[in-house]
All heavy atoms as an XYZ file, in Angstrom:
951
protein
N     -16.070    -10.137     17.632
C     -14.984    -11.061     17.387
C     -14.049    -10.476     16.321
O     -14.484    -10.082     15.254
C     -15.527    -12.416     16.905
C     -14.474    -13.469     16.687
C     -13.837    -13.950     17.980
O     -14.398    -13.737     19.060
N     -12.683    -14.560     17.886
N     -12.765    -10.438     16.632
C     -11.791     -9.904     15.690
C     -11.470    -10.953     14.643
O     -11.228    -12.116     14.959
C     -10.510     -9.486     16.423
C      -9.455     -9.040     15.425
C     -10.808     -8.378     17.424
N     -11.476    -10.517     13.390
C     -11.082    -11.395     12.290
C      -9.925    -10.760     11.543
O      -9.945     -9.561     11.270
C     -12.248    -11.635     11.348
C     -13.350    -12.504     11.938
C     -14.389    -12.900     10.913
O     -14.716    -12.127     10.018
N     -14.907    -14.107     11.041
N      -8.936    -11.591     11.211
C      -7.772    -11.152     10.450
C      -7.703    -11.962      9.173
O      -7.788    -13.200      9.214
C      -6.492    -11.353     11.264
C      -6.430    -10.649     12.622
C      -5.133    -11.031     13.343
C      -6.519     -9.153     12.459
N      -7.557    -11.286      8.052
C      -7.508    -11.963      6.762
C      -6.252    -11.531      6.021
O      -6.093    -10.342      5.703
C      -8.754    -11.653      5.916
C      -8.656    -12.363      4.573
C     -10.022    -12.077      6.655
N      -5.367    -12.505      5.747
C      -4.133    -12.231      5.020
C      -4.348    -12.395      3.518
O      -5.207    -13.164      3.078
C      -3.007    -13.182      5.451
C      -2.667    -13.166      6.925
C      -3.312    -14.267      7.703
O      -4.387    -14.743      7.255
O      -2.780    -14.675      8.741
N      -3.528    -11.700      2.762
C      -3.522    -11.847      1.313
C      -2.145    -11.460      0.796
O      -1.334    -10.876      1.532
C      -4.599    -10.976      0.669
O      -4.380     -9.609      0.951
N      -1.892    -11.779     -0.469
C      -0.657    -11.352     -1.092
C       0.399    -12.426     -1.251
O       1.454    -12.174     -1.842
N       0.135    -13.607     -0.733
C       1.110    -14.677     -0.891
C       1.158    -15.180     -2.319
O       0.341    -14.799     -3.165
N       2.135    -16.029     -2.598
C       2.252    -16.580     -3.937
C       3.605    -17.211     -4.162
O       4.357    -17.452     -3.217
N       3.888    -17.467     -5.434
C       5.146    -18.079     -5.849
C       6.039    -17.009     -6.457
O       5.596    -16.251     -7.327
C       4.866    -19.183     -6.869
C       6.074    -19.836     -7.538
C       6.917    -20.574     -6.510
C       5.619    -20.781     -8.634
N       7.272    -16.941     -6.010
C       8.210    -15.940     -6.502
C       9.596    -16.576     -6.590
O       9.920    -17.494     -5.837
C       8.209    -14.698     -5.582
C       8.712    -15.052     -4.187
C       9.018    -13.562     -6.184
N      10.403    -16.085     -7.520
C      11.767    -16.576     -7.633
C      12.657    -15.944     -6.565
O      12.376    -14.834     -6.084
C      12.327    -16.256     -9.018
C      11.704    -17.092    -10.129
C      12.410    -16.896    -11.461
O      13.015    -15.860    -11.705
N      12.328    -17.891    -12.324
N      13.712    -16.636     -6.233
C      14.682    -16.100     -5.276
C      15.172    -14.736     -5.752
O      15.427    -14.541     -6.942
C      15.851    -17.068     -5.115
N      15.266    -13.821     -4.812
C      15.655    -12.458     -5.137
C      14.483    -11.536     -5.400
O      14.654    -10.318     -5.486
N      13.300    -12.109     -5.548
C      12.112    -11.324     -5.831
C      11.478    -10.731     -4.586
O      12.014    -10.852     -3.477
N      10.311    -10.118     -4.796
C       9.611     -9.425     -3.715
C       8.140     -9.797     -3.701
O       7.557    -10.142     -4.732
C       9.726     -7.905     -3.889
O      11.066     -7.478     -3.837
N       7.568     -9.704     -2.517
C       6.130     -9.850     -2.329
C       5.713     -8.895     -1.218
O       6.508     -8.586     -0.323
C       5.752    -11.273     -1.912
C       5.690    -12.373     -2.965
C       5.423    -13.710     -2.284
C       4.621    -12.091     -4.007
N       4.463     -8.451     -1.271
C       3.912     -7.678     -0.163
C       2.669     -8.388      0.357
O       1.702     -8.575     -0.379
C       3.555     -6.256     -0.580
C       3.156     -5.404      0.636
C       2.886     -3.962      0.296
N       1.543     -3.749     -0.211
C       0.882     -2.600     -0.138
N       1.450     -1.553      0.448
N      -0.325     -2.490     -0.648
N       2.731     -8.753      1.616
C       1.583     -9.364      2.281
C       0.747     -8.278      2.950
O       1.284     -7.292      3.445
C       2.035    -10.376      3.322
C       2.965    -11.485      2.848
C       3.251    -12.447      4.009
C       2.401    -12.218      1.664
N      -0.557     -8.505      2.955
C      -1.477     -7.614      3.650
C      -2.314     -8.419      4.631
O      -2.577     -9.600      4.413
C      -2.412     -6.915      2.665
O      -1.700     -6.148      1.722
N      -2.719     -7.767      5.692
C      -3.601     -8.394      6.680
C      -4.608     -7.338      7.112
O      -4.220     -6.316      7.686
C      -2.805     -8.901      7.864
S      -3.811     -9.469      9.254
N      -5.860     -7.600      6.825
C      -6.919     -6.651      7.147
C      -7.755     -7.177      8.300
O      -8.147     -8.346      8.304
C      -7.804     -6.390      5.926
O      -6.986     -5.858      4.876
C      -8.901     -5.392      6.244
N      -8.006     -6.297      9.258
C      -8.740     -6.672     10.462
C     -10.161     -6.135     10.429
O     -10.432     -5.078      9.862
C      -8.030     -6.139     11.699
N     -11.058     -6.870     11.069
C     -12.423     -6.410     11.243
C     -12.930     -6.881     12.603
O     -12.416     -7.846     13.166
C     -13.341     -6.957     10.138
O     -13.378     -8.372     10.164
N     -13.892     -6.155     13.134
C     -14.539     -6.570     14.362
C     -13.866     -6.150     15.646
O     -14.280     -6.570     16.715
N     -12.827     -5.362     15.597
C     -12.160     -4.946     16.819
C     -11.589     -3.559     16.685
O     -11.921     -2.828     15.749
N     -10.744     -3.177     17.618
C     -10.124     -1.858     17.611
C      -8.695     -2.011     17.115
O      -7.736     -2.004     17.904
C     -10.151     -1.241     19.017
O     -11.453     -1.364     19.583
C      -9.756      0.221     18.953
N      -8.552     -2.110     15.807
C      -7.262     -2.413     15.187
C      -6.192     -1.423     15.618
O      -5.061     -1.807     15.895
C      -7.424     -2.402     13.673
C      -6.136     -2.590     12.925
C      -5.612     -3.860     12.738
C      -5.449     -1.503     12.399
C      -4.426     -4.049     12.049
C      -4.272     -1.673     11.707
C      -3.758     -2.953     11.528
N      -6.536     -0.170     15.683
C      -5.540      0.872     15.942
C      -4.935      0.773     17.338
O      -3.920      1.419     17.613
C      -6.149      2.259     15.742
O      -7.230      2.455     16.628
N      -5.500     -0.023     18.209
C      -4.965     -0.168     19.561
C      -4.115     -1.428     19.723
O      -3.529     -1.643     20.789
C      -6.096     -0.190     20.587
O      -6.874     -1.365     20.461
N      -4.021     -2.255     18.698
C      -3.329     -3.533     18.809
C      -1.905     -3.462     18.302
O      -1.621     -2.823     17.283
C      -4.032     -4.615     17.983
C      -5.466     -4.885     18.355
C      -6.362     -5.336     17.398
C      -5.937     -4.693     19.643
C      -7.688     -5.604     17.707
C      -7.259     -4.946     19.969
C      -8.126     -5.401     18.988
O      -9.430     -5.647     19.301
N      -1.007     -4.164     18.979
C       0.252     -4.538     18.368
C      -0.058     -5.603     17.317
O      -0.894     -6.483     17.545
C       1.209     -5.112     19.413
O       1.673     -4.060     20.256
C       2.399     -5.796     18.774
N       0.604     -5.528     16.181
C       0.412     -6.525     15.123
C       1.737     -7.206     14.815
O       2.794     -6.559     14.816
C      -0.138     -5.868     13.865
C      -1.514     -5.241     14.036
S      -2.788     -6.408     14.528
C      -2.843     -7.490     13.085
N       1.654     -8.484     14.550
C       2.852     -9.242     14.244
C       2.653    -10.142     13.039
O       1.518    -10.437     12.642
N       3.771    -10.520     12.457
C       3.792    -11.536     11.403
C       4.627    -12.714     11.888
O       5.714    -12.527     12.450
C       4.389    -10.984     10.110
C       3.492    -10.064      9.350
C       3.498     -8.696      9.389
C       2.464    -10.424      8.430
N       2.532     -8.194      8.565
C       1.881     -9.240      7.944
C       1.967    -11.643      7.954
C       0.837     -9.221      7.026
C       0.933    -11.633      7.039
C       0.374    -10.435      6.580
N       4.107    -13.902     11.647
C       4.802    -15.140     11.962
C       4.798    -16.011     10.711
O       4.040    -15.751      9.766
C       4.086    -15.880     13.104
C       4.210    -15.204     14.439
C       3.442    -14.078     14.738
C       5.092    -15.667     15.394
C       3.561    -13.436     15.963
C       5.211    -15.037     16.622
C       4.453    -13.927     16.903
N       5.628    -17.034     10.720
C       5.619    -17.970      9.598
C       5.894    -19.378     10.108
O       6.498    -19.568     11.154
C       6.653    -17.574      8.545
C       8.096    -17.662      9.009
C       9.016    -17.069      7.937
N      10.433    -17.176      8.314
C      11.421    -16.643      7.613
N      11.159    -15.962      6.499
N      12.667    -16.795      8.015
N       5.411    -20.326      9.327
C       5.610    -21.730      9.676
C       5.882    -22.529      8.414
O       5.046    -22.573      7.508
C       4.382    -22.291     10.396
C       4.595    -23.679     10.961
C       3.507    -24.078     11.934
O       2.433    -23.482     11.994
N       3.786    -25.083     12.751
N       7.068    -23.112      8.392
C       7.465    -23.979      7.287
C       7.084    -25.415      7.627
O       6.933    -25.766      8.805
C       8.961    -23.856      7.048
N       6.945    -26.270      6.620
C       6.574    -27.674      6.870
C       7.549    -28.345      7.826
O       8.766    -28.254      7.657
C       6.632    -28.295      5.469
C       6.386    -27.164      4.545
C       7.023    -25.972      5.178
N       7.007    -28.990      8.859
C       7.835    -29.710      9.806
C       8.547    -28.845     10.822
O       9.337    -29.356     11.620
N       8.263    -27.540     10.803
C       8.928    -26.629     11.737
C       7.905    -25.919     12.599
O       6.726    -25.856     12.274
C       9.777    -25.612     10.976
C      10.939    -26.227     10.214
C      11.840    -25.148      9.641
C      13.046    -25.761      8.951
N      13.959    -24.700      8.413
N       8.393    -25.366     13.705
C       7.522    -24.601     14.582
C       7.260    -23.214     13.991
O       8.039    -22.700     13.192
C       8.163    -24.465     15.963
C       8.285    -25.769     16.724
C       8.758    -25.557     18.147
O       9.122    -24.422     18.502
O       8.769    -26.542     18.915
N       6.164    -22.639     14.419
C       5.852    -21.267     13.998
C       6.900    -20.321     14.578
O       7.242    -20.421     15.764
C       4.455    -20.884     14.477
C       3.937    -19.595     13.886
C       2.459    -19.416     14.185
N       1.650    -20.486     13.597
C       0.327    -20.466     13.549
N      -0.338    -19.440     14.047
N      -0.335    -21.469     13.017
N       7.410    -19.416     13.752
C       8.454    -18.514     14.211
C       8.080    -17.060     13.957
O       7.378    -16.730     12.997
C       9.794    -18.828     13.524
C       9.830    -18.563     12.039
C      11.229    -18.715     11.452
O      12.190    -18.932     12.214
O      11.354    -18.603     10.222
N       8.574    -16.231     14.832
C       8.356    -14.788     14.740
C       9.089    -14.209     13.538
O      10.222    -14.590     13.243
C       8.848    -14.131     16.024
C       8.885    -12.644     15.983
C       7.727    -11.899     16.161
C      10.077    -11.968     15.768
C       7.755    -10.518     16.133
C      10.119    -10.584     15.739
C       8.956     -9.860     15.922
N       8.432    -13.270     12.868
C       9.051    -12.566     11.740
C       9.230    -11.082     12.058
O      10.328    -10.545     11.957
C       8.214    -12.738     10.460
C       8.792    -11.898      9.322
C       8.119    -14.205     10.059
N       8.132    -10.413     12.417
C       8.192     -8.970     12.659
C       6.984     -8.540     13.468
O       5.956     -9.218     13.477
C       8.236     -8.202     11.338
N       7.119     -7.399     14.146
C       6.012     -6.831     14.905
C       6.060     -5.316     14.826
O       7.132     -4.723     14.628
C       6.045     -7.287     16.361
N       4.901     -4.690     14.999
C       4.792     -3.240     14.954
C       3.819     -2.799     16.031
O       2.793     -3.447     16.261
C       4.340     -2.781     13.546
C       4.383     -1.260     13.419
C       2.961     -3.321     13.199
C       4.250     -0.780     11.963
N       4.143     -1.693     16.695
C       3.278     -1.255     17.780
C       2.022     -0.582     17.237
O       1.876     -0.357     16.029
C       4.027     -0.357     18.760
C       4.304      1.027     18.206
O       4.378      1.198     16.985
N       4.447      2.004     19.087
N       1.129     -0.202     18.134
C      -0.178      0.269     17.730
C      -0.114      1.499     16.832
O      -0.917      1.658     15.909
C      -1.027      0.582     18.967
C      -0.456      1.676     19.818
C       0.503      1.570     20.773
C      -0.800      3.064     19.756
N       0.782      2.795     21.305
C      -0.014      3.734     20.710
C      -1.699      3.806     18.988
C      -0.097      5.098     20.918
C      -1.789      5.170     19.196
C      -0.986      5.797     20.160
N       0.835      2.384     17.071
C       0.913      3.615     16.289
C       1.871      3.542     15.117
O       1.938      4.474     14.308
N       2.614      2.458     15.024
C       3.555      2.307     13.930
C       4.926      2.916     14.178
O       5.784      2.918     13.293
N       5.148      3.436     15.382
C       6.406      4.112     15.666
C       7.517      3.174     16.089
O       8.690      3.566     16.135
C       6.193      5.149     16.777
O       5.759      4.515     17.970
N       7.173      1.948     16.407
C       8.170      0.989     16.882
C       7.975     -0.336     16.161
O       6.846     -0.823     16.033
C       8.029      0.783     18.387
O       9.012     -0.099     18.874
N       9.090     -0.896     15.689
C       9.059     -2.181     15.001
C      10.167     -3.077     15.534
O      11.145     -2.595     16.133
C       9.232     -2.015     13.479
O      10.477     -1.349     13.225
C       8.104     -1.204     12.872
N      10.006     -4.357     15.274
C      11.020     -5.328     15.697
C      11.032     -6.463     14.693
O       9.980     -6.882     14.220
C      10.704     -5.839     17.101
C      11.803     -6.678     17.697
C      12.987     -6.084     18.131
C      11.679     -8.052     17.818
C      14.006     -6.849     18.667
C      12.691     -8.825     18.340
C      13.853     -8.213     18.766
O      14.866     -8.961     19.297
N      12.237     -6.968     14.384
C      12.375     -7.994     13.363
C      13.212     -9.167     13.858
O      14.139     -8.993     14.666
C      13.061     -7.414     12.117
C      12.292     -6.328     11.443
C      12.480     -4.986     11.771
C      11.349     -6.633     10.464
C      11.764     -3.980     11.164
C      10.624     -5.628      9.834
C      10.835     -4.303     10.191
O      10.111     -3.314      9.567
N      12.917    -10.326     13.318
C      13.793    -11.468     13.514
C      15.092    -11.205     12.759
O      15.089    -10.562     11.695
C      13.119    -12.738     13.001
N      16.189    -11.712     13.281
C      17.487    -11.492     12.634
C      17.494    -12.032     11.207
O      18.155    -11.470     10.336
C      18.587    -12.173     13.441
C      18.890    -11.445     14.739
O      18.496    -10.268     14.873
O      19.510    -12.061     15.618
N      16.760    -13.092     10.973
C      16.774    -13.739      9.659
C      16.148    -12.884      8.555
O      16.391    -13.144      7.370
C      16.049    -15.083      9.736
O      14.706    -14.901     10.164
N      15.346    -11.891      8.932
C      14.680    -11.068      7.914
C      15.088     -9.597      7.987
O      14.694     -8.804      7.125
C      13.145    -11.169      8.022
C      12.708    -12.634      7.966
C      12.616    -10.486      9.277
N      15.865     -9.240      8.994
C      16.252     -7.842      9.184
C      16.986     -7.325      7.957
O      17.890     -7.980      7.437
C      17.132     -7.733     10.426
C      17.203     -6.358     11.043
C      17.942     -6.402     12.370
C      17.208     -7.222     13.390
N      17.897     -7.244     14.709
N      16.565     -6.151      7.486
C      17.181     -5.562      6.306
C      16.534     -5.990      4.994
O      16.793     -5.385      3.956
N      15.703     -7.030      5.043
C      15.019     -7.508      3.831
C      13.516     -7.299      3.912
O      12.875     -7.039      2.884
C      15.312     -8.986      3.613
C      16.768     -9.334      3.434
C      16.954    -10.786      3.034
N      16.463    -11.720      4.060
C      15.520    -12.646      3.819
N      14.967    -12.752      2.630
N      15.149    -13.462      4.799
N      12.940     -7.428      5.096
C      11.493     -7.296      5.288
C      11.187     -5.994      6.022
O      11.959     -5.546      6.873
C      10.951     -8.459      6.120
C      10.959     -9.806      5.455
C      11.614    -10.023      4.247
C      10.302    -10.868      6.041
C      11.623    -11.270      3.642
C      10.294    -12.124      5.455
C      10.967    -12.318      4.256
N      10.026     -5.421      5.712
C       9.568     -4.223      6.396
C       8.101     -4.376      6.772
O       7.262     -4.673      5.912
C       9.726     -2.981      5.508
O      11.094     -2.840      5.120
C       9.294     -1.723      6.255
N       7.812     -4.167      8.045
C       6.426     -4.202      8.514
C       5.925     -2.767      8.635
O       6.667     -1.868      9.048
C       6.311     -4.942      9.862
C       4.849     -5.145     10.245
C       7.094     -4.247     10.968
C       4.658     -6.081     11.454
N       4.683     -2.562      8.251
C       4.072     -1.242      8.357
C       2.570     -1.418      8.557
O       2.049     -2.528      8.439
C       4.344     -0.405      7.099
O       3.777     -1.024      5.956
N       1.903     -0.336      8.884
C       0.463     -0.426      9.094
C      -0.221      0.851      8.664
O       0.375      1.930      8.676
C       0.149     -0.727     10.563
C       0.493      0.373     11.528
C       0.387     -0.120     12.977
N      -0.971     -0.512     13.326
C      -1.275     -1.312     14.347
N      -0.303     -1.811     15.103
N      -2.531     -1.614     14.621
N      -1.496      0.720      8.315
C      -2.354      1.851      7.983
C      -3.603      1.695      8.833
O      -4.499      0.899      8.501
C      -2.689      1.843      6.496
C      -3.490      3.056      6.067
O      -4.104      3.706      6.937
O      -3.515      3.352      4.872
N      -3.664      2.417      9.932
C      -4.788      2.255     10.855
C      -6.105      2.731     10.249
O      -7.170      2.260     10.632
C      -4.508      2.977     12.156
C      -3.479      2.242     13.011
O      -3.200      1.055     12.785
N      -2.908      2.932     13.976
N      -6.041      3.644      9.301
C      -7.267      4.096      8.639
C      -7.888      2.986      7.802
O      -9.098      2.986      7.557
C      -6.973      5.308      7.769
N      -7.041      2.048      7.369
C      -7.520      0.923      6.552
C      -7.566     -0.388      7.335
O      -7.834     -1.436      6.763
C      -6.629      0.749      5.322
C      -6.662      1.933      4.371
C      -5.789      1.674      3.154
C      -5.860      2.840      2.177
N      -5.006      2.606      0.970
N      -7.257     -0.322      8.630
C      -7.241     -1.532      9.466
C      -6.364     -2.619      8.866
O      -6.700     -3.815      8.905
C      -8.665     -2.079      9.676
C      -9.482     -1.251     10.636
O      -8.985     -0.296     11.235
N     -10.750     -1.584     10.785
N      -5.230     -2.227      8.339
C      -4.386     -3.149      7.597
C      -2.934     -3.039      8.042
O      -2.420     -1.935      8.251
C      -4.489     -2.891      6.088
O      -5.864     -3.058      5.679
C      -3.624     -3.866      5.304
N      -2.289     -4.193      8.149
C      -0.856     -4.270      8.394
C      -0.224     -4.960      7.187
O      -0.831     -5.841      6.570
C      -0.551     -5.019      9.708
C      -1.042     -6.451      9.659
C       0.936     -4.967     10.039
N       0.985     -4.525      6.850
C       1.677     -5.019      5.662
C       3.008     -5.649      6.043
O       3.614     -5.296      7.052
C       1.931     -3.877      4.685
C       0.704     -3.111      4.279
C       0.376     -1.910      4.907
C      -0.130     -3.581      3.278
C      -0.755     -1.197      4.546
C      -1.268     -2.869      2.909
C      -1.574     -1.685      3.544
O      -2.700     -0.988      3.177
N       3.463     -6.544      5.188
C       4.817     -7.060      5.299
C       5.424     -7.035      3.896
O       5.043     -7.829      3.036
C       4.832     -8.484      5.859
C       6.231     -9.052      6.116
C       6.893     -8.289      7.279
C       6.183    -10.544      6.434
N       6.311     -6.086      3.681
C       7.030     -5.997      2.419
C       8.243     -6.895      2.508
O       9.084     -6.713      3.395
C       7.459     -4.554      2.146
C       8.275     -4.383      0.875
C       7.473     -4.676     -0.378
O       6.338     -4.246     -0.511
N       8.069     -5.402     -1.309
N       8.330     -7.849      1.605
C       9.408     -8.834      1.630
C      10.246     -8.689      0.363
O       9.740     -8.898     -0.735
C       8.835    -10.249      1.739
C       7.887    -10.428      2.915
S       7.352    -12.130      3.132
C       6.406    -12.365      1.634
N      11.494     -8.307      0.539
C      12.421     -8.139     -0.570
C      13.551     -9.153     -0.465
O      13.783     -9.735      0.587
C      12.991     -6.727     -0.578
C      11.936     -5.661     -0.750
O      10.907     -5.872     -1.400
N      12.167     -4.491     -0.163
N      14.267     -9.337     -1.562
C      15.418    -10.252     -1.590
C      15.050    -11.608     -1.004
O      15.766    -12.160     -0.157
C      16.596     -9.638     -0.816
O      16.955     -8.399     -1.364
N      13.946    -12.132     -1.458
C      13.441    -13.384     -0.895
C      14.371    -14.545     -1.193
O      15.022    -14.604     -2.248
C      12.049    -13.672     -1.432
C      10.935    -12.849     -0.766
C       9.682    -12.817     -1.615
C      10.636    -13.395      0.622
N      14.425    -15.465     -0.232
C      15.272    -16.645     -0.317
C      14.399    -17.899     -0.228
O      13.313    -17.854      0.351
C      16.268    -16.651      0.841
C      17.115    -15.407      0.953
C      17.979    -15.460      2.208
C      18.828    -14.212      2.358
N      19.659    -14.264      3.590
N      14.869    -19.006     -0.754
C      14.077    -20.249     -0.639
C      13.725    -20.580      0.814
O      12.637    -21.125      1.070
C      15.003    -21.295     -1.251
C      15.800    -20.539     -2.257
C      16.046    -19.196     -1.620
N      14.590    -20.234      1.740
C      14.308    -20.522      3.148
C      13.213    -19.638      3.736
O      12.789    -19.852      4.878
C      15.575    -20.419      3.993
C      16.343    -19.141      3.825
C      17.501    -19.282      2.838
O      17.303    -19.916      1.769
O      18.588    -18.764      3.133
N      12.735    -18.670      2.989
C      11.593    -17.866      3.427
C      10.269    -18.556      3.105
O       9.205    -18.070      3.507
C      11.602    -16.495      2.751
C      12.771    -15.635      3.177
O      13.088    -15.609      4.382
O      13.368    -14.978      2.299
N      10.321    -19.670      2.396
C       9.115    -20.410      2.052
C       8.403    -20.882      3.315
O       9.002    -21.543      4.164
C       9.460    -21.607      1.165
O       9.970    -21.134     -0.086
C       8.231    -22.470      0.916
N       7.135    -20.531      3.440
C       6.353    -20.868      4.636
C       4.934    -20.356      4.454
O       4.643    -19.600      3.522
C       6.968    -20.234      5.879
N       4.072    -20.763      5.373
C       2.780    -20.103      5.514
C       2.979    -18.926      6.457
O       3.534    -19.096      7.552
C       1.711    -21.062      6.071
C       0.390    -20.316      6.282
C       1.519    -22.249      5.124
N       2.552    -17.754      6.028
C       2.710    -16.542      6.816
C       1.389    -16.167      7.467
O       0.351    -16.128      6.793
C       3.212    -15.399      5.939
C       4.689    -15.510      5.627
C       5.165    -16.502      4.776
C       5.601    -14.637      6.208
C       6.520    -16.618      4.512
C       6.962    -14.749      5.942
C       7.414    -15.735      5.093
O       8.757    -15.854      4.831
N       1.468    -15.886      8.763
C       0.291    -15.550      9.546
C       0.434    -14.154     10.146
O       1.514    -13.789     10.620
C       0.109    -16.527     10.708
C      -0.077    -17.958     10.321
C       1.007    -18.812     10.155
C      -1.356    -18.486     10.139
C       0.842    -20.138      9.815
C      -1.536    -19.824      9.795
C      -0.434    -20.629      9.637
O      -0.617    -21.952      9.303
N      -0.642    -13.403     10.152
C      -0.630    -12.172     10.936
C      -1.345    -12.428     12.249
O      -2.189    -13.327     12.360
C      -1.239    -11.000     10.177
S      -3.020    -10.999     10.042
N      -0.988    -11.642     13.247
C      -1.523    -11.828     14.583
C      -1.689    -10.482     15.260
O      -0.931     -9.545     14.987
C      -0.593    -12.719     15.402
N      -2.668    -10.384     16.142
C      -2.930     -9.162     16.884
C      -2.845     -9.384     18.376
O      -3.259    -10.433     18.883
N      -2.305     -8.371     19.076
C      -2.110     -8.463     20.523
C      -2.693     -7.219     21.173
O      -2.324     -6.100     20.813
C      -0.616     -8.589     20.808
C      -0.276     -8.388     22.269
O      -1.115     -8.723     23.123
O       0.823     -7.896     22.545
N      -3.561     -7.405     22.153
C      -4.231     -6.276     22.809
C      -3.357     -5.560     23.834
O      -3.691     -4.469     24.276
C      -5.509     -6.753     23.499
C      -6.577     -7.247     22.543
C      -7.717     -7.890     23.298
N      -7.279     -9.087     24.009
C      -8.077     -9.862     24.729
N      -9.350     -9.531     24.873
N      -7.617    -10.932     25.332
N      -2.217     -6.170     24.183
C      -1.439     -5.617     25.295
C      -0.579     -4.429     24.912
O      -0.059     -3.745     25.773
C      -0.537     -6.704     25.881
O       0.533     -6.965     25.000
N      -0.370     -4.190     23.626
C       0.462     -3.095     23.109
C       1.959     -3.328     23.294
O       2.752     -2.450     22.981
C       0.063     -1.761     23.729
C      -1.357     -1.322     23.389
C      -1.540      0.146     23.651
N      -2.828      0.611     23.189
C      -3.157      1.902     23.082
N      -2.282      2.819     23.416
N      -4.347      2.257     22.654
N       2.359     -4.468     23.787
C       3.790     -4.770     23.872
C       4.233     -5.439     22.570
O       3.418     -6.011     21.849
C       4.065     -5.691     25.052
N       5.523     -5.384     22.283
C       6.068     -6.029     21.088
C       6.592     -7.396     21.490
O       7.741     -7.530     21.916
C       7.183     -5.182     20.471
C       6.764     -3.920     19.754
C       7.982     -3.191     19.189
C       5.791     -4.212     18.623
N       5.754     -8.394     21.328
C       6.141     -9.743     21.707
C       6.644    -10.532     20.508
O       6.140    -10.377     19.393
C       4.944    -10.486     22.310
C       4.508     -9.967     23.657
C       3.245     -9.407     23.828
C       5.343    -10.044     24.762
C       2.834     -8.943     25.065
C       4.939     -9.573     26.003
C       3.685     -9.026     26.137
O       3.281     -8.557     27.364
N       7.603    -11.419     20.770
C       8.043    -12.350     19.736
C       7.435    -13.729     19.967
O       7.495    -14.584     19.087
C       9.581    -12.451     19.688
C      10.184    -11.088     19.392
C      10.142    -13.020     20.971
N       6.864    -13.934     21.153
C       6.276    -15.213     21.513
C       4.857    -15.283     20.965
O       4.001    -14.467     21.312
C       6.266    -15.370     23.028
C       5.837    -16.760     23.467
O       5.129    -17.467     22.746
N       6.258    -17.158     24.653
N       4.600    -16.265     20.131
C       3.282    -16.401     19.505
C       2.164    -16.565     20.535
O       1.023    -16.164     20.284
C       3.278    -17.578     18.539
N       2.469    -17.123     21.681
C       1.452    -17.355     22.702
C       0.896    -16.058     23.269
O      -0.171    -16.061     23.886
C       2.038    -18.193     23.828
C       2.482    -19.578     23.408
C       3.145    -20.320     24.554
N       3.689    -21.602     24.132
C       4.379    -22.400     24.927
N       4.596    -22.075     26.183
N       4.845    -23.545     24.462
N       1.598    -14.965     23.086
C       1.147    -13.696     23.650
C       0.139    -13.000     22.742
O      -0.430    -11.985     23.128
C       2.344    -12.778     23.883
C       3.417    -13.372     24.779
S       2.760    -13.933     26.361
C       2.266    -12.380     27.088
N      -0.089    -13.507     21.552
C      -1.009    -12.869     20.608
C      -2.405    -13.442     20.763
O      -2.594    -14.651     20.943
C      -0.490    -13.021     19.178
C       0.689    -12.117     18.905
C       1.965    -12.453     19.365
C       0.534    -10.914     18.225
C       3.046    -11.608     19.149
C       1.610    -10.073     17.992
C       2.862    -10.427     18.458
O       3.929     -9.583     18.245
N      -3.377    -12.546     20.656
C      -4.761    -12.918     20.932
C      -5.541    -13.347     19.693
O      -6.476    -14.134     19.790
C      -5.491    -11.726     21.561
C      -4.803    -11.239     22.823
O      -4.762    -12.029     23.798
O      -4.315    -10.094     22.845
N      -5.187    -12.789     18.550
C      -5.961    -13.027     17.329
C      -5.035    -13.477     16.216
O      -3.906    -12.984     16.100
C      -6.687    -11.743     16.901
C      -7.463    -11.079     18.012
C      -7.075     -9.843     18.517
C      -8.585    -11.691     18.562
C      -7.776     -9.232     19.538
C      -9.289    -11.083     19.591
C      -8.875     -9.865     20.072
O      -9.583     -9.269     21.089
N      -5.539    -14.363     15.371
C      -4.733    -14.925     14.283
C      -5.539    -14.999     12.992
O      -6.748    -15.260     13.009
C      -4.274    -16.339     14.644
C      -3.251    -16.346     15.721
C      -3.468    -16.352     17.075
C      -1.834    -16.297     15.542
N      -2.270    -16.323     17.740
C      -1.258    -16.299     16.827
C      -0.997    -16.276     14.426
C       0.128    -16.260     17.026
C       0.366    -16.241     14.627
C       0.915    -16.235     15.906
N      -4.833    -14.782     11.889
C      -5.421    -15.010     10.590
C      -5.255    -16.458     10.170
O      -4.672    -17.275     10.893
N      -5.754    -16.773      8.982
C      -5.739    -18.155      8.519
C      -4.441    -18.509      7.798
O      -4.176    -19.684      7.543
C      -6.927    -18.410      7.593
C      -6.745    -17.974      6.145
C      -6.720    -16.467      5.958
O      -7.076    -15.700      6.858
N      -6.321    -16.027      4.772
N      -3.650    -17.507      7.460
C      -2.363    -17.746      6.814
C      -2.425    -17.605      5.304
O      -3.466    -17.803      4.674
N      -1.283    -17.265      4.737
C      -1.138    -17.189      3.289
C       0.203    -17.816      2.909
O       1.215    -17.588      3.566
C      -1.240    -15.733      2.787
O      -1.230    -15.704      1.362
C      -0.114    -14.852      3.317
N       0.194    -18.619      1.856
C       1.385    -19.368      1.462
C       2.345    -18.489      0.665
O       1.924    -17.816     -0.293
C       0.991    -20.590      0.623
C       2.169    -21.389      0.091
C       2.899    -22.156      1.182
O       2.265    -22.805      2.009
N       4.232    -22.096      1.180
N       3.596    -18.534      1.050
C       4.676    -17.890      0.289
C       5.665    -18.979     -0.101
O       6.169    -19.701      0.759
C       5.376    -16.803      1.119
C       6.624    -16.307      0.394
C       4.428    -15.652      1.406
N       5.913    -19.091     -1.404
C       6.853    -20.084     -1.908
C       7.917    -19.373     -2.731
O       7.582    -18.642     -3.673
C       6.144    -21.139     -2.762
O       5.110    -21.761     -1.990
C       7.130    -22.199     -3.240
N       9.173    -19.581     -2.368
C      10.292    -18.956     -3.064
C      11.084    -20.059     -3.753
O      11.625    -20.950     -3.095
C      11.187    -18.170     -2.098
C      12.287    -17.444     -2.875
C      10.366    -17.180     -1.285
N      11.140    -19.974     -5.063
C      11.859    -20.991     -5.830
C      13.304    -20.564     -6.061
O      13.601    -19.368     -6.191
C      11.160    -21.222     -7.166
O      11.189    -20.054     -7.948
N      14.180    -21.550     -6.129
C      15.612    -21.245     -6.321
C      15.987    -21.215     -7.797
O      15.209    -21.539     -8.659
C      16.443    -22.302     -5.597
O      16.128    -23.575     -6.079
């Protein structure tokens, strides 16, 4: 059974930075597409970023493009989300997800594995 554990969330002022990590166990991490999603109170879960199995291809939501960077270290079974120039509207629970198909999906339903989430709060 694949398990994903996120870390790195917290409280930060607007304009600040955070780096989220998601470490996988129990599966073949290096073969999965990995994605980050977020969900704010009262809103649906939304796509943030995705990276292919080898790290050569990435995709971002327009709302975070140029501010967030997704990366991975397959030797450490870990995917990262570097978040810069944070805004109050980035406040949400952030989830990492894994997909066995190797495609870069933005639809959360296409992902097979999910972490428990980590809270990111950006104060104005």
